[in-house]
Backbone and ligand atoms as CSV (ligand in chain L), in Angstrom:
chain,resi,resn,atom,element,x,y,z
A,1,MET,N,N,81.679,37.971,93.719
A,1,MET,CA,C,82.071,36.493,93.749
A,1,MET,C,C,80.837,35.631,93.292
A,2,GLY,N,N,81.172,34.665,92.558
A,2,GLY,CA,C,80.063,33.754,92.094
A,2,GLY,C,C,79.862,32.615,93.045
A,3,GLU,N,N,79.068,31.622,92.623
A,3,GLU,CA,C,78.877,30.466,93.476
A,3,GLU,C,C,80.194,29.642,93.552
A,4,PRO,N,N,80.440,28.967,94.683
A,4,PRO,CA,C,81.642,28.134,94.704
A,4,PRO,C,C,81.569,27.057,93.753
A,5,LEU,N,N,82.750,26.673,93.196
A,5,LEU,CA,C,82.750,25.566,92.206
A,5,LEU,C,C,82.519,24.250,92.882
A,6,THR,N,N,81.815,23.394,92.217
A,6,THR,CA,C,81.658,22.027,92.747
A,6,THR,C,C,82.208,21.078,91.760
A,7,PHE,N,N,82.573,19.897,92.218
A,7,PHE,CA,C,83.208,18.904,91.388
A,7,PHE,C,C,82.389,17.606,91.420
A,8,ALA,N,N,81.768,17.359,90.277
A,8,ALA,CA,C,80.734,16.362,90.336
A,8,ALA,C,C,81.240,14.978,89.900
A,9,ASP,N,N,82.435,14.613,90.249
A,9,ASP,CA,C,82.962,13.316,89.855
A,9,ASP,C,C,82.376,12.292,90.761
A,10,PRO,N,N,81.757,11.235,90.242
A,10,PRO,CA,C,81.116,10.159,91.080
A,10,PRO,C,C,82.024,9.362,91.983
A,11,SER,N,N,83.351,9.415,91.656
A,11,SER,CA,C,84.215,8.617,92.502
A,11,SER,C,C,84.644,9.361,93.819
A,12,ILE,N,N,84.274,10.691,93.862
A,12,ILE,CA,C,84.553,11.399,95.098
A,12,ILE,C,C,83.557,10.933,96.211
A,13,ASP,N,N,84.117,10.548,97.325
A,13,ASP,CA,C,83.278,10.047,98.391
A,13,ASP,C,C,82.759,11.184,99.266
A,14,ARG,N,N,83.670,11.751,100.074
A,14,ARG,CA,C,83.267,12.901,100.873
A,14,ARG,C,C,84.453,13.847,101.094
A,15,ILE,N,N,84.115,15.055,101.486
A,15,ILE,CA,C,85.132,16.071,101.746
A,15,ILE,C,C,85.665,15.831,103.210
A,16,LEU,N,N,86.979,15.635,103.245
A,16,LEU,CA,C,87.580,15.331,104.554
A,16,LEU,C,C,88.038,16.641,105.239
A,17,VAL,N,N,88.607,17.543,104.432
A,17,VAL,CA,C,89.049,18.848,104.882
A,17,VAL,C,C,88.549,19.843,103.857
A,18,ASP,N,N,87.753,20.861,104.285
A,18,ASP,CA,C,87.201,21.780,103.320
A,18,ASP,C,C,88.121,23.024,103.115
A,19,GLU,N,N,87.716,23.900,102.202
A,19,GLU,CA,C,88.600,24.977,101.898
A,19,GLU,C,C,88.780,25.941,103.074
A,20,ALA,N,N,87.667,26.151,103.776
A,20,ALA,CA,C,87.777,27.063,104.946
A,20,ALA,C,C,88.694,26.536,106.017
A,21,GLN,N,N,88.585,25.231,106.246
A,21,GLN,CA,C,89.556,24.629,107.171
A,21,GLN,C,C,90.970,24.738,106.813
A,22,ILE,N,N,91.230,24.503,105.511
A,22,ILE,CA,C,92.607,24.562,105.049
A,22,ILE,C,C,93.146,26.008,105.200
A,23,ARG,N,N,92.315,26.979,104.767
A,23,ARG,CA,C,92.710,28.383,104.872
A,23,ARG,C,C,93.021,28.801,106.230
A,24,GLN,N,N,92.189,28.418,107.213
A,24,GLN,CA,C,92.340,28.789,108.667
A,24,GLN,C,C,93.597,28.130,109.180
A,25,ARG,N,N,93.794,26.843,108.840
A,25,ARG,CA,C,94.998,26.142,109.403
A,25,ARG,C,C,96.230,26.750,108.834
A,26,LEU,N,N,96.282,27.086,107.565
A,26,LEU,CA,C,97.429,27.632,106.905
A,26,LEU,C,C,97.755,29.016,107.538
A,27,GLU,N,N,96.740,29.826,107.949
A,27,GLU,CA,C,96.967,31.095,108.591
A,27,GLU,C,C,97.671,30.826,109.964
A,28,ASP,N,N,97.192,29.840,110.620
A,28,ASP,CA,C,97.803,29.565,111.921
A,28,ASP,C,C,99.281,29.062,111.788
A,29,VAL,N,N,99.458,28.129,110.887
A,29,VAL,CA,C,100.842,27.642,110.664
A,29,VAL,C,C,101.721,28.758,110.161
A,30,GLY,N,N,101.145,29.561,109.211
A,30,GLY,CA,C,101.909,30.711,108.677
A,30,GLY,C,C,102.347,31.604,109.836
A,31,ARG,N,N,101.544,31.868,110.820
A,31,ARG,CA,C,101.897,32.750,111.861
A,31,ARG,C,C,103.115,32.047,112.670
A,32,ASP,N,N,103.020,30.832,112.900
A,32,ASP,CA,C,104.113,30.096,113.627
A,32,ASP,C,C,105.407,30.191,112.816
A,33,VAL,N,N,105.309,29.902,111.533
A,33,VAL,CA,C,106.560,29.942,110.717
A,33,VAL,C,C,107.070,31.394,110.673
A,34,THR,N,N,106.203,32.325,110.472
A,34,THR,CA,C,106.660,33.729,110.462
A,34,THR,C,C,107.414,34.064,111.781
A,35,ALA,N,N,106.847,33.674,112.912
A,35,ALA,CA,C,107.491,34.005,114.178
A,35,ALA,C,C,108.841,33.213,114.325
A,36,ASP,N,N,108.801,31.879,113.921
A,36,ASP,CA,C,110.025,31.049,114.116
A,36,ASP,C,C,111.197,31.505,113.235
A,37,TYR,N,N,110.871,32.048,112.082
A,37,TYR,CA,C,111.907,32.412,111.138
A,37,TYR,C,C,112.037,33.903,110.950
A,38,ALA,N,N,111.511,34.642,111.897
A,38,ALA,CA,C,111.449,36.181,111.767
A,38,ALA,C,C,112.902,36.709,111.584
A,39,ARG,N,N,113.851,36.083,112.267
A,39,ARG,CA,C,115.206,36.665,112.355
A,39,ARG,C,C,115.978,36.534,111.005
A,40,GLN,N,N,115.801,35.188,110.476
A,40,GLN,CA,C,116.607,34.915,109.289
A,40,GLN,C,C,115.886,34.704,107.982
A,41,GLY,N,N,114.525,34.809,108.034
A,41,GLY,CA,C,113.796,34.516,106.804
A,41,GLY,C,C,113.706,32.983,106.542
A,42,VAL,N,N,113.090,32.563,105.515
A,42,VAL,CA,C,112.935,31.088,105.317
A,42,VAL,C,C,113.070,30.753,103.815
A,43,HIS,N,N,113.743,29.613,103.561
A,43,HIS,CA,C,113.809,29.122,102.214
A,43,HIS,C,C,112.925,27.809,102.116
A,44,LEU,N,N,111.837,28.001,101.385
A,44,LEU,CA,C,110.878,26.882,101.211
A,44,LEU,C,C,111.339,25.964,100.099
A,45,VAL,N,N,111.299,24.633,100.342
A,45,VAL,CA,C,111.677,23.669,99.379
A,45,VAL,C,C,110.426,22.714,99.211
A,46,GLY,N,N,109.688,22.830,98.100
A,46,GLY,CA,C,108.565,22.082,97.892
A,46,GLY,C,C,108.964,20.723,97.113
A,47,ILE,N,N,108.260,19.669,97.534
A,47,ILE,CA,C,108.504,18.397,96.901
A,47,ILE,C,C,107.340,18.185,95.849
A,48,LEU,N,N,107.766,18.198,94.579
A,48,LEU,CA,C,106.762,18.070,93.533
A,48,LEU,C,C,106.297,16.622,93.342
A,49,LYS,N,N,105.077,16.357,92.898
A,49,LYS,CA,C,104.209,17.501,92.461
A,49,LYS,C,C,103.189,17.859,93.561
A,50,GLY,N,N,103.000,17.010,94.498
A,50,GLY,CA,C,101.877,17.219,95.394
A,50,GLY,C,C,101.821,18.495,96.199
A,51,SER,N,N,103.076,19.021,96.470
A,51,SER,CA,C,103.155,20.269,97.273
A,51,SER,C,C,102.838,21.524,96.603
A,52,LEU,N,N,102.509,21.457,95.286
A,52,LEU,CA,C,102.464,22.733,94.516
A,52,LEU,C,C,101.263,23.638,94.992
A,53,VAL,N,N,100.226,23.087,95.428
A,53,VAL,CA,C,99.086,23.897,95.793
A,53,VAL,C,C,99.300,24.502,97.226
A,54,VAL,N,N,99.718,23.683,98.158
A,54,VAL,CA,C,99.929,24.125,99.458
A,54,VAL,C,C,101.062,25.087,99.555
A,55,MET,N,N,102.052,24.917,98.716
A,55,MET,CA,C,103.209,25.853,98.661
A,55,MET,C,C,102.670,27.254,98.282
A,56,ALA,N,N,101.843,27.320,97.220
A,56,ALA,CA,C,101.405,28.620,96.768
A,56,ALA,C,C,100.558,29.362,97.911
A,57,ASP,N,N,99.822,28.611,98.646
A,57,ASP,CA,C,99.026,29.238,99.691
A,57,ASP,C,C,99.821,29.531,100.950
A,58,LEU,N,N,100.706,28.589,101.317
A,58,LEU,CA,C,101.558,28.857,102.468
A,58,LEU,C,C,102.411,30.059,102.283
A,59,MET,N,N,103.112,30.119,101.181
A,59,MET,CA,C,104.075,31.254,101.029
A,59,MET,C,C,103.327,32.607,101.089
A,60,ARG,N,N,102.043,32.655,100.662
A,60,ARG,CA,C,101.332,33.890,100.721
A,60,ARG,C,C,100.889,34.360,102.097
A,61,VAL,N,N,100.930,33.451,103.081
A,61,VAL,CA,C,100.556,33.883,104.439
A,61,VAL,C,C,101.763,34.227,105.278
A,62,LEU,N,N,102.963,34.069,104.704
A,62,LEU,CA,C,104.235,34.401,105.475
A,62,LEU,C,C,104.517,35.913,105.217
A,63,THR,N,N,104.933,36.509,106.358
A,63,THR,CA,C,105.251,37.979,106.202
A,63,THR,C,C,106.664,38.203,106.561
A,64,ILE,N,N,107.526,37.244,106.212
A,64,ILE,CA,C,109.040,37.430,106.368
A,64,ILE,C,C,109.673,37.247,104.990
A,65,PRO,N,N,110.932,37.532,104.853
A,65,PRO,CA,C,111.619,37.287,103.570
A,65,PRO,C,C,111.617,35.759,103.259
A,66,THR,N,N,111.051,35.457,102.139
A,66,THR,CA,C,110.805,34.069,101.747
A,66,THR,C,C,111.303,33.809,100.324
A,67,THR,N,N,112.071,32.663,100.197
A,67,THR,CA,C,112.427,32.286,98.890
A,67,THR,C,C,111.909,30.868,98.707
A,68,VAL,N,N,111.862,30.396,97.378
A,68,VAL,CA,C,111.165,29.147,97.069
A,68,VAL,C,C,111.988,28.352,96.056
A,69,ASP,N,N,112.029,27.051,96.227
A,69,ASP,CA,C,112.623,26.146,95.303
A,69,ASP,C,C,111.887,24.862,95.297
A,70,PHE,N,N,112.133,24.058,94.306
A,70,PHE,CA,C,111.399,22.767,94.189
A,70,PHE,C,C,112.307,21.657,93.884
A,71,LEU,N,N,111.914,20.463,94.444
A,71,LEU,CA,C,112.648,19.171,94.122
A,71,LEU,C,C,111.567,18.202,93.672
A,72,ALA,N,N,111.882,17.506,92.625
A,72,ALA,CA,C,110.956,16.449,92.089
A,72,ALA,C,C,111.625,15.093,92.240
A,73,VAL,N,N,110.944,14.169,92.851
A,73,VAL,CA,C,111.548,12.813,93.004
A,73,VAL,C,C,110.565,11.798,92.430
A,74,SER,N,N,111.098,10.647,92.031
A,74,SER,CA,C,110.274,9.516,91.595
A,74,SER,C,C,109.826,8.780,92.851
A,75,GLY,N,N,108.720,8.058,92.752
A,75,GLY,CA,C,108.278,7.134,93.764
A,75,GLY,C,C,109.365,6.153,94.051
A,76,TYR,N,N,109.467,5.579,95.292
A,76,TYR,CA,C,110.595,4.687,95.594
A,76,TYR,C,C,110.305,3.259,95.130
A,77,GLY,N,N,109.101,2.884,94.771
A,77,GLY,CA,C,108.814,1.554,94.113
A,77,GLY,C,C,109.132,0.421,95.037
A,78,PRO,N,N,108.639,-0.759,94.607
A,78,PRO,CA,C,108.720,-1.983,95.529
A,78,PRO,C,C,110.082,-2.394,95.757
A,79,ASP,N,N,111.025,-2.164,94.844
A,79,ASP,CA,C,112.378,-2.693,94.959
A,79,ASP,C,C,113.291,-1.969,96.034
A,80,ALA,N,N,112.797,-0.810,96.368
A,80,ALA,CA,C,113.623,0.064,97.278
A,80,ALA,C,C,113.604,-0.412,98.679
A,81,GLY,N,N,112.573,-1.279,99.003
A,81,GLY,CA,C,112.409,-1.723,100.384
A,81,GLY,C,C,112.314,-0.596,101.351
A,82,ARG,N,N,112.924,-0.678,102.529
A,82,ARG,CA,C,112.723,0.369,103.499
A,82,ARG,C,C,113.706,1.438,103.406
A,83,SER,N,N,114.609,1.373,102.375
A,83,SER,CA,C,115.561,2.432,102.206
A,83,SER,C,C,114.883,3.703,101.710
A,84,GLY,N,N,113.696,3.556,101.075
A,84,GLY,CA,C,113.005,4.652,100.509
A,84,GLY,C,C,113.792,5.419,99.469
A,85,ALA,N,N,114.763,4.742,98.933
A,85,ALA,CA,C,115.630,5.351,97.882
A,85,ALA,C,C,114.716,5.872,96.779
A,86,VAL,N,N,114.841,7.164,96.421
A,86,VAL,CA,C,114.083,7.725,95.278
A,86,VAL,C,C,115.043,8.375,94.315
A,87,ARG,N,N,114.615,8.509,93.091
A,87,ARG,CA,C,115.439,9.139,92.117
A,87,ARG,C,C,115.056,10.574,92.040
A,88,VAL,N,N,116.092,11.397,92.056
A,88,VAL,CA,C,115.852,12.876,91.905
A,88,VAL,C,C,115.621,13.138,90.437
A,89,MET,N,N,114.306,13.586,90.095
A,89,MET,CA,C,113.970,13.898,88.744
A,89,MET,C,C,114.225,15.388,88.341
A,90,LYS,N,N,114.143,16.158,89.338
A,90,LYS,CA,C,114.521,17.615,89.174
A,90,LYS,C,C,115.141,18.090,90.487
A,91,ASP,N,N,116.439,18.441,90.407
A,91,ASP,CA,C,117.191,18.922,91.610
A,91,ASP,C,C,116.802,20.349,91.929
A,92,LEU,N,N,117.194,20.804,93.126
A,92,LEU,CA,C,117.016,22.180,93.470
A,92,LEU,C,C,117.769,23.060,92.431
A,93,ASP,N,N,117.282,24.272,92.199
A,93,ASP,CA,C,118.034,25.242,91.398
A,93,ASP,C,C,119.038,25.926,92.259
A,94,GLN,N,N,118.800,26.137,93.490
A,94,GLN,CA,C,119.643,26.977,94.329
A,94,GLN,C,C,120.425,26.158,95.380
A,95,ASP,N,N,121.558,26.685,95.746
A,95,ASP,CA,C,122.417,26.034,96.805
A,95,ASP,C,C,121.717,26.315,98.092
A,96,ILE,N,N,121.655,25.340,99.039
A,96,ILE,CA,C,121.009,25.545,100.312
A,96,ILE,C,C,121.985,25.699,101.473
A,97,GLU,N,N,123.313,25.593,101.135
A,97,GLU,CA,C,124.324,25.726,102.234
A,97,GLU,C,C,124.151,26.977,103.087
A,98,GLY,N,N,124.046,26.748,104.381
A,98,GLY,CA,C,123.946,27.971,105.209
A,98,GLY,C,C,122.619,28.651,105.274
A,99,ARG,N,N,121.557,28.033,104.693
A,99,ARG,CA,C,120.226,28.715,104.542
A,99,ARG,C,C,119.235,27.943,105.496
A,100,PRO,N,N,118.272,28.657,105.967
A,100,PRO,CA,C,117.195,28.016,106.800
A,100,PRO,C,C,116.143,27.391,105.902
A,101,VAL,N,N,116.223,26.099,105.753
A,101,VAL,CA,C,115.341,25.372,104.774
A,101,VAL,C,C,114.089,24.769,105.485
A,102,LEU,N,N,112.954,24.985,104.957
A,102,LEU,CA,C,111.776,24.393,105.400
A,102,LEU,C,C,111.175,23.599,104.216
A,103,VAL,N,N,111.185,22.253,104.357
A,103,VAL,CA,C,110.687,21.399,103.302
A,103,VAL,C,C,109.118,21.395,103.390
A,104,VAL,N,N,108.470,21.538,102.265
A,104,VAL,CA,C,107.022,21.579,102.173
A,104,VAL,C,C,106.537,20.341,101.540
A,105,GLU,N,N,105.795,19.593,102.232
A,105,GLU,CA,C,105.169,18.355,101.669
A,105,GLU,C,C,103.652,18.402,101.695
A,106,ASP,N,N,103.033,17.654,100.825
A,106,ASP,CA,C,101.498,17.508,100.935
A,106,ASP,C,C,101.155,16.492,101.903
A,107,VAL,N,N,101.795,15.334,101.899
A,107,VAL,CA,C,101.425,14.246,102.826
A,107,VAL,C,C,102.609,13.396,103.139
A,108,ILE,N,N,102.654,12.936,104.380
A,108,ILE,CA,C,103.626,12.025,104.793
A,108,ILE,C,C,102.908,10.734,105.271
A,109,ASP,N,N,103.339,9.619,104.665
A,109,ASP,CA,C,102.664,8.375,105.008
A,109,ASP,C,C,103.690,7.460,105.762
A,110,THR,N,N,104.429,6.566,105.024
A,110,THR,CA,C,105.412,5.778,105.684
A,110,THR,C,C,106.556,6.638,106.147
A,111,GLY,N,N,106.812,7.768,105.484
A,111,GLY,CA,C,107.917,8.649,105.855
A,111,GLY,C,C,109.185,8.316,105.098
A,112,LEU,N,N,109.158,7.291,104.301
A,112,LEU,CA,C,110.390,6.816,103.583
A,112,LEU,C,C,110.856,7.857,102.598
A,113,THR,N,N,109.939,8.437,101.794
A,113,THR,CA,C,110.367,9.407,100.806
A,113,THR,C,C,111.004,10.582,101.447
A,114,LEU,N,N,110.404,11.174,102.451
A,114,LEU,CA,C,110.908,12.318,103.167
A,114,LEU,C,C,112.196,12.020,103.823
A,115,ASN,N,N,112.297,10.873,104.408
A,115,ASN,CA,C,113.517,10.500,105.147
A,115,ASN,C,C,114.708,10.562,104.175
A,116,TYR,N,N,114.472,9.974,103.011
A,116,TYR,CA,C,115.550,9.901,101.995
A,116,TYR,C,C,115.871,11.337,101.530
A,117,ILE,N,N,114.903,12.187,101.310
A,117,ILE,CA,C,115.094,13.559,100.861
A,117,ILE,C,C,115.826,14.283,101.945
A,118,LEU,N,N,115.484,14.135,103.228
A,118,LEU,CA,C,116.119,14.919,104.301
A,118,LEU,C,C,117.639,14.452,104.374
A,119,ARG,N,N,117.869,13.171,104.301
A,119,ARG,CA,C,119.265,12.701,104.307
A,119,ARG,C,C,120.127,13.284,103.216
A,120,THR,N,N,119.455,13.452,102.056
A,120,THR,CA,C,120.193,14.013,100.880
A,120,THR,C,C,120.435,15.513,101.145
A,121,LEU,N,N,119.418,16.220,101.640
A,121,LEU,CA,C,119.589,17.663,101.797
A,121,LEU,C,C,120.559,18.008,102.896
A,122,ARG,N,N,120.621,17.154,103.947
A,122,ARG,CA,C,121.567,17.395,105.045
A,122,ARG,C,C,122.970,17.386,104.579
A,123,THR,N,N,123.298,16.620,103.582
A,123,THR,CA,C,124.676,16.580,103.114
A,123,THR,C,C,125.089,17.892,102.406
A,124,ARG,N,N,124.137,18.817,102.189
A,124,ARG,CA,C,124.379,20.071,101.578
A,124,ARG,C,C,124.511,21.177,102.638
A,125,HIS,N,N,124.469,20.783,103.820
A,125,HIS,CA,C,124.730,21.710,105.027
A,125,HIS,C,C,123.888,22.948,105.004
A,126,PRO,N,N,122.555,22.812,105.158
A,126,PRO,CA,C,121.732,23.979,105.323
A,126,PRO,C,C,121.958,24.435,106.759
A,127,ALA,N,N,121.633,25.727,107.025
A,127,ALA,CA,C,121.731,26.276,108.443
A,127,ALA,C,C,120.753,25.526,109.321
A,128,SER,N,N,119.512,25.245,108.787
A,128,SER,CA,C,118.574,24.453,109.519
A,128,SER,C,C,117.753,23.696,108.499
A,129,LEU,N,N,117.172,22.602,108.990
A,129,LEU,CA,C,116.348,21.794,108.021
A,129,LEU,C,C,115.087,21.285,108.793
A,130,ASP,N,N,114.005,21.823,108.455
A,130,ASP,CA,C,112.742,21.368,109.100
A,130,ASP,C,C,111.671,21.014,108.075
A,131,VAL,N,N,110.531,20.604,108.538
A,131,VAL,CA,C,109.535,20.045,107.659
A,131,VAL,C,C,108.128,20.636,108.017
A,132,PHE,N,N,107.399,21.033,106.948
A,132,PHE,CA,C,106.003,21.264,107.104
A,132,PHE,C,C,105.296,20.286,106.194
A,133,THR,N,N,104.289,19.622,106.734
A,133,THR,CA,C,103.380,18.778,105.887
A,133,THR,C,C,101.957,19.210,106.116
A,134,LEU,N,N,101.292,19.326,104.954
A,134,LEU,CA,C,99.827,19.607,105.126
A,134,LEU,C,C,99.086,18.483,105.797
A,135,LEU,N,N,99.384,17.320,105.382
A,135,LEU,CA,C,98.702,16.110,105.980
A,135,LEU,C,C,99.704,15.158,106.534
A,136,ASP,N,N,99.388,14.631,107.726
A,136,ASP,CA,C,100.257,13.611,108.315
A,136,ASP,C,C,99.367,12.416,108.542
A,137,LYS,N,N,99.853,11.322,107.984
A,137,LYS,CA,C,99.093,10.067,107.992
A,137,LYS,C,C,99.910,9.045,108.746
A,138,PRO,N,N,99.889,9.044,110.137
A,138,PRO,CA,C,100.910,8.338,110.831
A,138,PRO,C,C,100.711,6.840,110.975
A,139,THR,N,N,99.575,6.282,110.507
A,139,THR,CA,C,99.249,4.874,110.732
A,139,THR,C,C,100.346,3.955,110.259
A,140,HIS,N,N,100.957,4.206,109.126
A,140,HIS,CA,C,101.903,3.313,108.571
A,140,HIS,C,C,103.362,3.812,108.551
A,141,ARG,N,N,103.582,4.787,109.520
A,141,ARG,CA,C,104.891,5.437,109.578
A,141,ARG,C,C,106.036,4.384,109.935
A,142,LEU,N,N,107.048,4.346,109.127
A,142,LEU,CA,C,108.112,3.453,109.354
A,142,LEU,C,C,109.380,4.141,109.906
A,143,VAL,N,N,109.498,5.460,109.759
A,143,VAL,CA,C,110.611,6.238,110.289
A,143,VAL,C,C,110.115,7.503,110.983
A,144,ASP,N,N,110.761,7.732,112.143
A,144,ASP,CA,C,110.321,8.949,112.927
A,144,ASP,C,C,111.125,10.131,112.421
A,145,LEU,N,N,110.331,11.100,111.894
A,145,LEU,CA,C,111.018,12.237,111.176
A,145,LEU,C,C,111.055,13.571,111.999
A,146,GLY,N,N,110.358,13.591,113.077
A,146,GLY,CA,C,110.283,14.851,113.842
A,146,GLY,C,C,109.883,15.991,113.038
A,147,ILE,N,N,108.594,15.847,112.598
A,147,ILE,CA,C,108.004,16.951,111.664
A,147,ILE,C,C,107.669,18.141,112.572
A,148,ARG,N,N,108.146,19.351,112.153
A,148,ARG,CA,C,107.954,20.525,112.962
A,148,ARG,C,C,106.555,21.124,112.843
A,149,TYR,N,N,106.018,21.137,111.637
A,149,TYR,CA,C,104.699,21.746,111.422
A,149,TYR,C,C,103.783,20.771,110.716
A,150,VAL,N,N,102.592,20.493,111.297
A,150,VAL,CA,C,101.615,19.632,110.628
A,150,VAL,C,C,100.318,20.448,110.399
A,151,GLY,N,N,99.806,20.321,109.220
A,151,GLY,CA,C,98.472,20.936,109.000
A,151,GLY,C,C,97.352,20.149,109.643
A,152,PHE,N,N,97.184,18.920,109.185
A,152,PHE,CA,C,96.109,18.037,109.745
A,152,PHE,C,C,96.671,16.609,109.871
A,153,THR,N,N,96.323,15.961,111.012
A,153,THR,CA,C,96.623,14.560,111.073
A,153,THR,C,C,95.326,13.800,110.650
A,154,ILE,N,N,95.539,12.882,109.745
A,154,ILE,CA,C,94.325,12.201,109.135
A,154,ILE,C,C,94.461,10.734,109.359
A,155,PRO,N,N,93.299,9.970,109.317
A,155,PRO,CA,C,93.345,8.497,109.393
A,155,PRO,C,C,93.892,7.920,108.165
A,156,ASP,N,N,94.011,6.595,108.162
A,156,ASP,CA,C,94.560,5.857,107.014
A,156,ASP,C,C,93.475,5.666,105.924
A,157,CYS,N,N,93.360,6.735,105.170
A,157,CYS,CA,C,92.428,6.605,103.991
A,157,CYS,C,C,93.064,7.312,102.813
A,158,PHE,N,N,92.631,6.925,101.577
A,158,PHE,CA,C,93.211,7.511,100.411
A,158,PHE,C,C,92.606,8.886,100.130
A,159,VAL,N,N,93.347,9.889,100.018
A,159,VAL,CA,C,92.842,11.250,99.864
A,159,VAL,C,C,93.411,11.879,98.611
A,160,VAL,N,N,92.509,12.715,98.004
A,160,VAL,CA,C,92.927,13.447,96.843
A,160,VAL,C,C,92.536,14.955,96.977
A,161,GLY,N,N,93.029,15.698,96.036
A,161,GLY,CA,C,92.645,17.144,96.043
A,161,GLY,C,C,93.724,18.034,96.695
A,162,TYR,N,N,93.668,19.327,96.369
A,162,TYR,CA,C,94.547,20.281,96.932
A,162,TYR,C,C,96.043,19.811,96.683
A,163,GLY,N,N,96.273,19.292,95.478
A,163,GLY,CA,C,97.582,18.881,95.168
A,163,GLY,C,C,97.811,17.376,95.110
A,164,LEU,N,N,96.953,16.665,95.833
A,164,LEU,CA,C,97.162,15.234,95.892
A,164,LEU,C,C,96.268,14.546,94.769
A,165,ASP,N,N,96.948,13.521,94.221
A,165,ASP,CA,C,96.282,12.846,93.045
A,165,ASP,C,C,95.936,11.494,93.278
A,166,TYR,N,N,95.117,10.931,92.310
A,166,TYR,CA,C,94.943,9.486,92.112
A,166,TYR,C,C,95.114,9.338,90.602
A,167,GLN,N,N,96.178,8.670,90.260
A,167,GLN,CA,C,96.582,8.479,88.802
A,167,GLN,C,C,96.571,9.862,88.108
A,168,GLU,N,N,97.245,10.872,88.752
A,168,GLU,CA,C,97.392,12.179,88.234
A,168,GLU,C,C,96.109,13.016,88.113
A,169,GLN,N,N,94.946,12.496,88.556
A,169,GLN,CA,C,93.701,13.229,88.544
A,169,GLN,C,C,93.484,13.861,89.912
A,170,PHE,N,N,92.659,14.810,89.988
A,170,PHE,CA,C,92.063,15.407,91.199
A,170,PHE,C,C,92.961,16.414,91.909
A,171,ARG,N,N,94.157,16.640,91.395
A,171,ARG,CA,C,95.099,17.604,92.120
A,171,ARG,C,C,94.428,18.990,92.184
A,172,ASN,N,N,93.499,19.321,91.229
A,172,ASN,CA,C,92.900,20.661,91.142
A,172,ASN,C,C,91.721,20.881,92.086
A,173,LEU,N,N,91.291,19.831,92.836
A,173,LEU,CA,C,90.210,20.072,93.718
A,173,LEU,C,C,90.678,21.073,94.826
A,174,PRO,N,N,89.840,22.034,95.137
A,174,PRO,CA,C,90.256,23.003,96.220
A,174,PRO,C,C,90.092,22.487,97.635
A,175,TYR,N,N,89.693,21.263,97.820
A,175,TYR,CA,C,89.566,20.675,99.141
A,175,TYR,C,C,90.147,19.285,99.142
A,176,ILE,N,N,90.251,18.645,100.254
A,176,ILE,CA,C,90.761,17.286,100.384
A,176,ILE,C,C,89.606,16.324,100.534
A,177,ALA,N,N,89.553,15.377,99.689
A,177,ALA,CA,C,88.374,14.407,99.699
A,177,ALA,C,C,88.866,12.932,99.666
A,178,THR,N,N,87.992,12.118,100.112
A,178,THR,CA,C,88.253,10.639,99.993
A,178,THR,C,C,87.585,10.128,98.739
A,179,LEU,N,N,88.165,9.082,98.261
A,179,LEU,CA,C,87.532,8.424,97.086
A,179,LEU,C,C,86.651,7.208,97.483
A,180,LYS,N,N,85.684,6.889,96.702
A,180,LYS,CA,C,84.828,5.808,96.979
A,180,LYS,C,C,85.555,4.478,97.079
A,181,SER,N,N,86.317,4.106,96.089
A,181,SER,CA,C,87.138,2.935,96.121
A,181,SER,C,C,88.313,3.191,95.168
A,182,VAL,N,N,89.478,2.745,95.564
A,182,VAL,CA,C,90.609,2.972,94.752
A,182,VAL,C,C,91.387,1.663,94.582
A,183,GLU,N,N,91.950,1.518,93.341
A,183,GLU,CA,C,92.920,0.402,93.115
A,183,GLU,C,C,94.230,0.995,93.594
A,184,PRO,N,N,95.236,0.173,93.870
A,184,PRO,CA,C,96.587,0.698,94.215
A,184,PRO,C,C,97.086,1.594,93.215
A,185,ASP,N,N,97.555,2.801,93.680
A,185,ASP,CA,C,98.071,3.824,92.791
A,185,ASP,C,C,99.392,3.388,92.129
A,186,GLY,N,N,99.480,3.375,90.804
A,186,GLY,CA,C,100.701,2.922,90.156
A,186,GLY,C,C,101.699,3.941,89.821
L,1,LIG,C1,C,103.591,11.491,97.920
L,1,LIG,C2,C,104.003,12.645,98.890
L,1,LIG,C3,C,105.259,12.153,99.477
L,1,LIG,C4,C,105.098,10.649,99.485
L,1,LIG,C5,C,104.709,10.193,100.820
L,1,LIG,O1,O,104.203,11.713,96.712
L,1,LIG,O2,O,104.151,13.812,98.229
L,1,LIG,O3,O,106.443,12.523,98.682
L,1,LIG,O4,O,104.045,10.318,98.600
L,1,LIG,O5,O,104.698,8.837,100.993
L,1,LIG,P1,P,105.647,8.111,102.010
L,1,LIG,O6,O,105.693,8.802,103.301
L,1,LIG,O7,O,104.979,6.713,102.152
L,1,LIG,O8,O,107.053,7.940,101.453
L,1,LIG,P2,P,103.762,10.920,95.369
L,1,LIG,O9,O,104.635,9.718,95.240
L,1,LIG,O10,O,102.274,10.553,95.424
L,1,LIG,O11,O,104.110,11.897,94.215
L,1,LIG,P3,P,103.361,13.292,93.867
L,1,LIG,O12,O,103.745,14.307,94.915
L,1,LIG,O13,O,104.049,13.678,92.510
L,1,LIG,O14,O,101.870,13.103,93.801
């Protein structure tokens, strides 16, 4: 193994959650998911694009039958108000009726996006519908979602890396970092 990669972008402020912390926490969560879904297996539904990195790592620590699908939605934008209505840009490939679904998110902030997604998925009658989020940012939560698995609860700060972006940059960072200063993400 060589030296760990470093990312020398001057806009990176500090590392909030490092690679070792992410790996350790995913192993712990993976053990819980493996135990909770041991009987029936699990169908993971990742919300693109932010979930792509954590999905890849979470699925590899599960030791039960696991299937994967992805949903892509647009941001809800200023006109949606508190409905959180989002546009489905890419629907699931597979039917979820009767299946044990675990939604995989990178971050939950207001909760509006996920609330809308869960309402939509419930109409398809999965056997169960639960949520794993890598990051929980509860400061501005507007809807109570009953999140079953949380990686890390973090304060109200703008974070990038490990799937999360600022204007589509930084998703490839192997850790979660704060930025020095950000303009509102468009
Ligand atoms: C992020 C995240 C959630 C949403 C959370 O997605 O993946 O879907 O924002 O915000 P909320 O709880 O306030 O609704 P984003 O719009 O950044 O898209 P991306 O995953 O493609 O980066």
